[in-house]
VEXDREN-2710 file (C-alpha; in Angstrom, 1 decimal):
% VEXDREN-2710
k/r/px/py/pz
1/MET/149.9/78.0/130.6
2/ALA/146.5/79.4/131.8
3/GLY/142.7/79.6/131.0
4/LEU/140.5/82.6/132.0
5/THR/136.8/82.9/132.8
6/LEU/135.1/86.3/132.9
7/ARG/131.4/86.5/134.7
8/ASN/129.3/89.4/134.2
9/LEU/132.7/91.4/134.0
10/GLY/132.0/95.3/134.2
11/LYS/134.1/98.6/134.4
12/SER/132.8/102.1/135.2
13/TYR/134.1/105.3/135.7
14/GLY/131.5/107.2/138.0
15/ALA/128.4/107.0/135.9
16/VAL/130.0/106.2/132.6
17/SER/130.1/102.2/131.8
18/ILE/133.1/101.0/129.8
19/ILE/132.7/97.2/129.8
20/LYS/129.1/96.0/130.4
21/GLY/128.7/92.6/131.8
22/LEU/131.2/90.6/129.7
23/ASN/130.8/86.7/129.7
24/LEU/133.7/84.8/128.2
25/GLU/135.8/81.7/128.5
26/ILE/139.4/81.9/127.3
27/ARG/140.7/78.5/126.7
28/ASP/143.9/77.0/127.9
29/GLY/146.8/77.7/125.1
30/GLU/144.7/79.6/122.7
31/PHE/145.4/82.7/120.6
32/LEU/142.5/85.0/121.3
33/VAL/142.1/88.3/119.6
34/LEU/139.9/91.3/121.0
35/VAL/139.1/93.3/118.2
36/GLY/136.8/96.2/117.4
37/PRO/136.8/100.0/116.8
38/SER/138.6/102.6/118.8
39/GLY/136.7/103.2/122.3
40/CYS/135.1/99.7/122.2
41/GLY/136.9/98.9/125.6
42/LYS/139.2/96.1/124.3
43/SER/142.3/98.0/125.9
44/THR/140.5/98.4/129.1
45/LEU/139.4/94.8/129.0
46/LEU/143.0/94.0/128.7
47/ARG/144.2/96.0/131.5
48/MET/141.6/94.5/133.9
49/ILE/143.0/91.2/133.0
50/ALA/146.4/92.2/133.7
51/GLY/145.4/93.8/137.1
52/ILE/146.2/97.3/136.1
53/GLU/142.7/98.3/135.9
54/GLU/140.3/97.4/139.0
55/ILE/137.1/95.5/138.3
56/THR/134.1/97.2/139.1
57/ASP/131.8/94.3/138.8
58/GLY/131.8/90.6/138.3
59/THR/134.7/88.2/138.8
60/LEU/137.7/87.3/136.6
61/SER/139.1/84.0/137.1
62/ILE/142.5/82.4/136.1
63/ASP/142.8/78.8/136.2
64/GLY/139.7/78.7/138.4
65/GLN/141.3/81.1/141.1
66/ILE/139.3/84.6/141.2
67/VAL/141.7/87.3/141.0
68/ASN/140.0/90.4/141.2
69/ASP/141.9/91.6/144.1
70/LEU/145.3/89.8/143.1
71/PRO/147.9/92.4/142.3
72/ALA/149.3/92.3/138.8
73/SER/152.9/90.9/139.9
74/LYS/151.0/87.7/141.2
75/ARG/148.8/86.9/138.3
76/HIS/151.7/85.1/136.3
77/LEU/151.2/87.0/133.3
78/SER/153.4/89.6/131.0
79/MET/152.3/92.4/129.0
80/VAL/153.6/93.9/125.6
81/PHE/152.5/97.5/125.3
82/GLN/152.3/99.6/122.1
83/SER/155.2/101.6/122.9
84/TYR/158.5/99.3/123.3
85/ALA/159.4/101.2/126.6
86/LEU/163.0/100.2/126.8
87/TYR/165.7/101.5/128.9
88/PRO/168.0/103.7/126.4
89/HIS/171.1/103.5/128.5
90/MET/170.9/99.7/128.7
91/SER/172.0/97.1/126.2
92/VAL/169.4/94.7/124.9
93/ARG/170.7/92.1/127.4
94/LYS/170.3/94.4/130.2
95/ASN/166.6/95.2/129.2
96/LEU/165.8/91.6/129.0
97/ALA/167.3/90.6/132.2
98/PHE/166.3/93.6/134.5
99/GLY/163.0/92.6/135.6
100/LEU/164.4/89.3/136.6
101/GLN/167.0/91.0/138.6
102/ASN/164.4/92.8/140.5
103/LEU/162.8/89.6/141.5
104/ARG/166.5/88.6/142.8
105/MET/166.6/85.8/140.6
106/ASP/169.8/83.5/140.4
107/ARG/172.3/84.8/138.0
108/GLY/172.5/81.5/136.1
109/GLU/168.9/81.4/135.7
110/ILE/168.8/84.9/134.3
111/ASP/171.5/84.1/131.8
112/ARG/169.7/80.8/130.7
113/ARG/166.2/82.8/130.2
114/VAL/167.7/85.6/128.4
115/SER/169.7/83.3/125.9
116/GLU/166.6/81.2/125.4
117/ALA/164.5/84.5/124.4
118/ALA/167.2/85.8/122.3
119/ARG/167.4/82.4/120.1
120/ILE/163.4/82.2/120.2
121/LEU/163.4/85.8/118.7
122/GLN/166.5/85.4/116.7
123/ILE/167.9/88.4/118.1
124/GLU/171.1/87.0/119.8
125/PRO/173.6/89.2/117.4
126/LEU/171.7/92.2/119.0
127/LEU/172.5/91.6/122.7
128/ASP/174.9/94.1/123.4
129/ARG/173.5/96.6/121.3
130/LYS/171.5/99.6/122.8
131/PRO/168.1/100.3/121.6
132/ARG/169.2/103.5/119.4
133/GLN/170.8/101.0/117.4
134/LEU/167.7/98.8/116.7
135/SER/165.3/99.3/113.9
136/GLY/161.4/99.4/114.9
137/GLY/160.9/95.6/114.5
138/GLN/163.9/94.7/116.3
139/LYS/162.7/97.0/119.3
140/GLN/159.6/95.1/119.1
141/ARG/161.4/91.6/119.3
142/VAL/163.2/92.9/122.5
143/ALA/160.0/94.2/124.1
144/ILE/158.4/90.8/123.5
145/GLY/161.4/89.0/124.7
146/ARG/161.2/90.8/128.0
147/SER/157.6/89.0/128.3
148/ILE/159.3/85.6/127.3
149/VAL/162.0/85.7/130.0
150/ARG/159.4/85.9/132.8
151/GLU/157.9/82.6/131.3
152/PRO/154.3/83.6/132.2
153/LYS/151.4/81.3/132.1
154/LEU/149.4/84.1/130.1
155/PHE/150.7/87.0/127.3
156/LEU/149.2/90.0/126.7
157/PHE/149.5/92.2/123.8
158/ASP/147.9/95.7/123.4
159/GLU/148.4/96.8/119.8
160/PRO/152.2/95.7/119.7
161/LEU/152.4/96.5/116.1
162/SER/150.6/99.8/115.5
163/ASN/153.8/101.8/115.8
164/LEU/155.4/100.0/112.6
165/ASP/155.3/100.6/109.1
166/ALA/153.3/98.3/106.8
167/GLU/156.0/96.0/105.7
168/LEU/157.4/95.4/109.4
169/ARG/154.0/94.9/110.4
170/VAL/153.5/92.0/108.0
171/GLN/156.8/90.8/109.0
172/MET/156.0/90.9/112.7
173/ARG/152.6/89.2/112.3
174/VAL/154.5/86.2/111.1
175/GLU/157.0/86.2/113.7
176/LEU/154.4/86.5/116.4
177/ALA/152.4/83.4/114.6
178/ALA/155.6/81.4/114.6
179/LEU/156.2/82.5/118.3
180/TYR/152.8/81.3/119.4
181/GLN/153.3/77.8/117.5
182/ARG/156.6/77.4/119.5
183/LEU/155.4/78.4/123.0
184/ARG/151.7/77.4/122.8
185/THR/151.1/79.7/125.8
186/THR/147.8/81.3/126.3
187/MET/147.9/84.7/124.4
188/ILE/145.5/87.6/124.4
189/TYR/146.0/90.2/121.6
190/VAL/144.3/93.7/121.2
191/THR/144.1/95.3/117.8
192/HIS/141.8/97.3/115.9
193/ASP/142.9/95.8/112.7
194/GLN/140.9/93.1/111.6
195/VAL/143.6/91.7/109.3
196/GLU/145.9/91.0/112.2
197/ALA/142.9/89.6/114.0
198/MET/142.2/87.3/111.0
199/THR/145.8/86.2/110.4
200/LEU/146.8/85.6/114.1
201/ALA/143.8/84.3/116.1
202/SER/142.7/80.9/116.9
203/ARG/139.5/82.7/117.8
204/ILE/138.3/86.2/117.6
205/VAL/136.3/88.5/120.0
206/VAL/134.3/91.3/118.1
207/MET/133.4/94.1/120.6
208/ARG/131.2/97.1/120.2
209/SER/130.7/99.8/123.0
210/GLY/131.9/97.5/125.8
211/ARG/129.8/94.4/124.6
212/ILE/131.0/91.4/122.9
213/GLU/129.3/91.0/119.6
214/GLN/130.3/87.9/118.4
215/VAL/132.9/85.1/119.6
216/GLY/134.4/82.7/116.6
217/THR/136.9/81.4/114.7
218/PRO/138.3/83.7/111.8
219/GLU/136.4/81.5/109.5
220/GLU/133.1/81.4/111.4
221/LEU/133.1/85.4/111.7
222/TYR/133.8/85.6/107.9
223/THR/131.2/83.1/106.6
224/ARG/128.4/83.5/109.4
225/PRO/128.5/86.9/110.8
226/ALA/126.1/87.2/113.7
227/ASN/125.0/90.8/112.8
228/LEU/125.2/93.6/110.4
229/PHE/128.3/95.2/112.7
230/VAL/130.5/91.9/112.5
231/ALA/129.5/91.6/108.7
232/GLY/130.9/95.1/108.0
233/PHE/133.9/94.9/110.5
234/ILE/135.3/91.6/109.2
235/GLY/136.5/91.3/105.8
236/SER/138.6/93.4/103.7
237/PRO/137.5/94.8/101.3
238/LYS/134.4/95.4/103.2
239/ILE/130.9/93.6/102.6
240/ASN/128.2/95.0/100.4
241/SER/125.2/95.6/102.2
242/LEU/121.9/96.0/100.2
243/ALA/118.6/97.3/101.5
244/ALA/115.8/94.8/100.6
245/THR/111.8/94.8/101.2
246/VAL/110.2/91.5/101.5
247/SER/106.6/91.0/100.3
248/ARG/104.1/88.1/100.9
249/GLY/102.1/86.5/98.2
250/GLY/100.3/82.9/97.9
251/GLY/103.6/81.9/96.3
252/GLY/105.6/82.6/99.5
253/PRO/107.9/85.9/100.2
254/SER/109.3/87.6/97.5
255/VAL/112.4/90.0/97.9
256/ARG/113.4/93.0/95.9
257/ILE/116.6/94.8/96.0
258/ALA/116.8/98.2/94.2
259/ASP/118.2/97.7/90.8
260/PHE/117.5/94.0/90.6
261/ALA/114.3/91.8/89.6
262/PRO/112.3/90.5/92.7
263/PHE/113.3/87.0/93.6
264/SER/112.2/84.1/95.8
265/PRO/114.6/83.8/98.8
266/PRO/115.8/80.4/100.2
267/PRO/113.6/79.2/103.0
268/LEU/114.6/81.3/106.2
269/GLU/114.2/81.1/109.9
270/ARG/112.2/84.2/110.0
271/VAL/111.4/87.2/107.3
272/ASP/110.8/90.7/108.1
273/ALA/109.3/93.3/105.9
274/GLY/112.3/95.3/105.7
275/MET/115.8/93.2/105.4
276/THR/119.6/93.8/104.5
277/ILE/121.3/91.4/102.3
278/CYS/125.1/91.4/102.3
279/VAL/127.4/90.1/99.6
280/ARG/131.1/89.6/99.9
281/PRO/132.9/91.3/97.2
282/GLU/134.4/88.2/95.7
283/ALA/130.9/86.6/95.3
284/VAL/129.8/89.5/92.9
285/LYS/130.1/88.2/89.6
286/VAL/130.2/89.8/85.8
287/GLY/127.6/89.0/83.5
288/ALA/126.0/86.0/85.3
289/GLY/124.0/85.2/88.6
290/ASP/120.8/84.2/90.2
291/ILE/120.0/87.9/90.0
292/THR/121.3/90.6/87.9
293/ALA/121.7/94.2/87.1
294/GLU/123.2/96.9/85.0
295/GLY/125.6/99.4/86.3
296/THR/128.4/101.7/85.4
297/VAL/132.3/101.3/86.6
298/LYS/132.9/104.2/88.6
299/LEU/136.5/103.3/89.7
300/VAL/139.1/100.7/88.9
301/GLU/141.6/99.7/91.8
302/TYR/144.3/97.5/90.3
303/LEU/146.3/95.9/93.1
304/GLY/148.8/93.6/91.1
305/SER/147.4/90.1/91.7
306/GLU/143.7/91.2/92.1
307/THR/141.3/94.2/91.1
308/LEU/138.8/95.9/92.9
309/VAL/135.8/97.4/90.8
310/TYR/133.3/99.9/92.0
311/ILE/130.1/99.6/90.3
312/GLY/127.6/102.4/90.6
313/LEU/124.1/101.1/90.2
314/PRO/121.0/103.1/88.7
315/SER/119.6/103.8/92.1
316/GLY/122.6/105.5/93.4
317/GLN/124.1/102.5/95.6
318/THR/127.6/101.3/94.6
319/LEU/128.5/97.5/94.2
320/LEU/132.1/96.5/95.1
321/LEU/133.6/93.5/93.2
322/HIS/136.8/92.0/94.2
323/GLY/138.4/89.4/92.0
324/PRO/141.6/88.5/90.0
325/VAL/143.3/90.4/87.3
326/MET/141.5/89.5/83.9
327/ASP/139.6/91.7/81.6
328/ARG/139.7/94.6/83.5
329/PRO/136.7/96.9/82.9
330/ARG/137.3/100.5/82.2
331/GLN/136.0/103.6/84.2
332/GLY/132.6/104.6/82.6
333/GLN/132.0/101.0/81.0
334/ARG/128.4/99.5/81.4
335/ILE/128.6/96.1/82.8
336/THR/126.0/93.4/84.0
337/VAL/126.8/92.2/87.5
338/GLY/125.0/89.2/89.1
339/ILE/124.6/87.7/92.7
340/ASP/124.1/83.9/93.6
341/LEU/121.5/83.2/96.3
342/ALA/123.9/81.0/98.0
343/ASP/126.3/83.9/98.5
344/MET/124.0/86.0/100.5
345/HIS/123.9/86.7/104.1
346/PHE/120.2/87.9/105.3
347/PHE/119.7/90.0/108.3
348/ASP/116.3/91.2/110.0
349/ALA/115.3/94.4/110.7
350/ASN/117.2/94.6/113.9
351/GLY/120.5/93.9/112.1
352/GLU/120.6/90.1/113.6
353/ARG/121.6/87.3/111.2
354/VAL/118.8/85.3/109.9
355/GLU/119.8/81.4/108.9
356/PRO/118.5/79.7/106.0
357/VAL/116.0/76.7/107.0
358/VAL/117.9/73.2/106.6
359/LEU/115.3/71.0/104.8
360/ARG/115.7/67.5/105.8
361/GLU/114.9/64.8/103.3
362/THR/112.1/62.5/104.3
363/ALA/112.6/58.7/104.0
END
């Protein structure tokens, strides 16, 4: 296994800066997921770690050794790409063994590693088949197997599930999680799918425009997003964002959200005149809450075990409610929605999180 350290890491193509001064500690044995919108630099960063892309600025260390100029073949890592890239004329067995044969490894050791990888991935019955005889999920298992046989210190995955259909994606997510539990090797995984990030990662790195927005466990990112970007990117369905104005009076600050009555916020670290309040859809309630508003049901999406309800408020903004299937409201129905103060996330005028002040009891 291997730990990595990124210090002021940068990547530029001429005057265009893609990765901008990243600092990150990747722990030995963790499953780290790089997530962000297309073009944020996550795949470029993975290729820099792999040694496929040159590093423009800063340093990259693996197990304490700076590897900026070390070729990919000597970094003791293995990469699984978005495309399977299997040799069509070779059997699964030969696809798994080919890289080891090029290293002139002993035949007995090659057979041992191929057999072990096939056992781990449960592809033993497929060893004598050609790639054209495999399903998409089976091909992806073989591609992962090619990495496993190398017994690397570090696994890199570049959107390995994006070519699969929805059902196979779910299945392969489960298999990747199980593989990590068995191997406990450091894994770095790139995806634009935040559901994959939330379900696979021990920690998530959220990126935007070549920079890191937040690093944390899935729970930390979901319950305490560092800024509006993270709040909007992490979580499905997407969080509700409500513009708020703050006025100050003798009794303390008063917050006003369109369609809701003014209210006194909990004690906050700082208060701006213009703030944004975010609320997860599952925290929006029907008929009760610390603050309430009247709205009209615009759309109801029935998902079997749960329902998404889009509620149009008089100001024109839409509030999304996510809950279990109960008495489903009808489209066009007038309903009262409520929000509790404890479920609110506060962000300042710059979009940065504002934490509630913890009041200490005096003896």
